C-alpha positions as MATLAB code, in Angstrom:
seq = 'MDVAIVVVVSGLAQALHVVLFVLFRRWMNRDLALSFAGDEPARRAYMLVQLQQARVQGIARRALPDWLARAAANVPDVAPAA';
ca = [
     -45.046  149.631  -15.869;
     -45.567  147.630  -19.061;
     -45.265  150.758  -21.171;
     -41.969  151.656  -19.512;
     -40.556  148.215  -20.314;
     -41.640  148.493  -23.936;
     -40.101  151.969  -24.223;
     -36.799  150.881  -22.656;
     -36.513  147.734  -24.763;
     -37.421  149.639  -27.941;
     -34.813  152.284  -27.167;
     -32.159  149.652  -26.547;
     -33.056  147.862  -29.774;
     -32.743  151.098  -31.749;
     -29.414  151.866  -30.091;
     -28.153  148.389  -30.989;
     -29.160  148.901  -34.610;
     -27.354  152.237  -34.759;
     -24.192  150.737  -33.271;
     -24.261  147.808  -35.690;
     -24.861  150.154  -38.628;
     -21.858  152.296  -37.694;
     -19.620  149.255  -37.141;
     -20.589  147.626  -40.438;
     -20.037  150.892  -42.310;
     -16.571  151.255  -40.774;
     -15.725  147.656  -41.692;
     -16.933  148.188  -45.269;
     -14.843  151.339  -45.624;
     -11.784  149.536  -44.226;
     -12.288  146.615  -46.613;
     -12.682  149.056  -49.495;
      -9.413  150.793  -48.625;
      -7.578  147.492  -48.226;
      -8.933  146.225  -51.550;
      -6.899  148.947  -53.264;
      -3.764  147.948  -51.347;
      -3.272  144.321  -52.314;
      -1.128  142.081  -50.111;
       1.837  144.380  -49.510;
       1.914  145.471  -45.836;
       3.347  148.917  -46.584;
       0.574  149.645  -49.107;
      -2.039  148.385  -46.648;
      -0.735  150.732  -43.957;
      -0.655  153.612  -46.445;
      -4.248  153.000  -47.513;
      -5.442  152.847  -43.901;
      -3.784  156.224  -43.311;
      -5.520  157.541  -46.426;
      -8.849  156.247  -45.092;
      -8.218  158.225  -41.896;
      -7.464  161.298  -44.016;
     -10.740  160.807  -45.863;
     -12.596  160.696  -42.535;
     -10.843  163.870  -41.361;
     -11.634  165.653  -44.625;
     -15.257  164.533  -44.456;
     -15.317  162.684  -47.763;
     -18.845  161.395  -48.405;
     -19.436  157.644  -48.614;
     -20.539  157.986  -52.232;
     -17.279  159.717  -53.197;
     -15.030  157.479  -51.084;
     -14.274  154.774  -53.716;
     -13.057  157.356  -56.252;
     -11.095  159.230  -53.589;
      -9.398  156.037  -52.427;
      -8.665  154.989  -56.020;
      -6.872  158.295  -56.598;
      -4.969  157.820  -53.340;
      -3.995  154.288  -54.381;
      -2.719  155.588  -57.707;
      -0.434  158.004  -55.848;
       1.123  155.443  -53.495;
       4.774  156.304  -52.958;
       7.132  153.562  -54.041;
       8.064  151.624  -50.949;
      10.680  148.912  -51.153;
       9.269  145.612  -49.871;
      10.755  144.366  -46.638;
      13.310  141.627  -47.198;
];
């Protein structure tokens, strides 16, 4: 019985670590994308869409900063909301 408890608790602890790792990585990627956008809401929305595109295309984490920088350089001119 003791072994079963240890196995269950160890499995749950590992699952928690995996979930936290994935969440933190998503938050870091989102912050990275938003750092290229500045304070303009239209640019922020555009960069979040570009981050989704990077996920769909399977861009590696190591290549993501350069990919997002190129995407930020190609932001279409959007008139700020008045």
